C-alpha angles and dihedrals in degrees: 000000000000093000102051142112096290090068091054092044102044109018109030095061089051093048091051091052090049092050090050090050091051094051092045095053092048093048091045095050090044089056098048091038087073094057116083125210114247097235093053102236121163121219090248091051092050091046092051093048093048094047092048091046087056095047094253098129090140093064108098125210119220133181121234133181127261135044124284091002090124118138145151115243107201094183089058098033093233142123112214117206122196126232088259089058114026101072097014118115092199121126088235093056090046092054093048092048090050091048091056091050085054090061089050091052091047091055091047096051093044094245101199100224088053091052091050092050091049092050097053097042096100093052089044093053090054093044096051092052104041110015103086095042088048092049095045095045089052093050093049096045093037095242101149095186093054086048093055096046092053091048092048092049090051090052086065090058092053092047088052090052091046094053093045093067098069090042091056094040092049093048089054093049089050089050097049093047092052094047089051101039095045091047092239094136130028123232098270091044091050089057091055094047087049091053091053094047092047090051091051092050089054086065091060092048086051092049089053090051091052093053092047089050091054092047093051089049091053091052091046093053089044093053092044088052093050090045089062095058 
């Protein structure tokens, strides 16, 4: 039952889009990671400047290994920039660093979608781990309550992915506005940074589509099972 037509109908198309989005963001970043900004700022320098300008002097900046592993950790009050961003002067790295600062500003001003996402993280962590196995076991064994619990838990995953979209898009808008208004990047450099952030945003859209596809699949399997009774 697990490997049937519903997987091909609902999940595979979304997975293909997700694969394309992942390749696209990596290739876009690789392209603009070769183009340095004229003022010679590094990702870490830009991040520090944006944070300080927004009164976030207490937010630290740390370097971590990897590429595009950049993230803001509100619990630790730190922005972690990857090797490909921290000391790089590329317009791609500058865009990524500014984007993470956008998240720090969101947290500081109480941006509502950010608050919602943080509030449902615990439920989402449970749902992403056990929701599909619970639902599938319930469908196979005919335990409708188990199936519904699994589906409800997975709904939390979908909601998390949905709320993530405005959080990510808003962080990118904040980043681009700051880079332009503060004169950190020039017009052609801004276009490159925007392309990197747009490509990154598509990965979150793809993640939402994958989650929706899996949810639709679970609903289809449940309805099919119920139709056999």
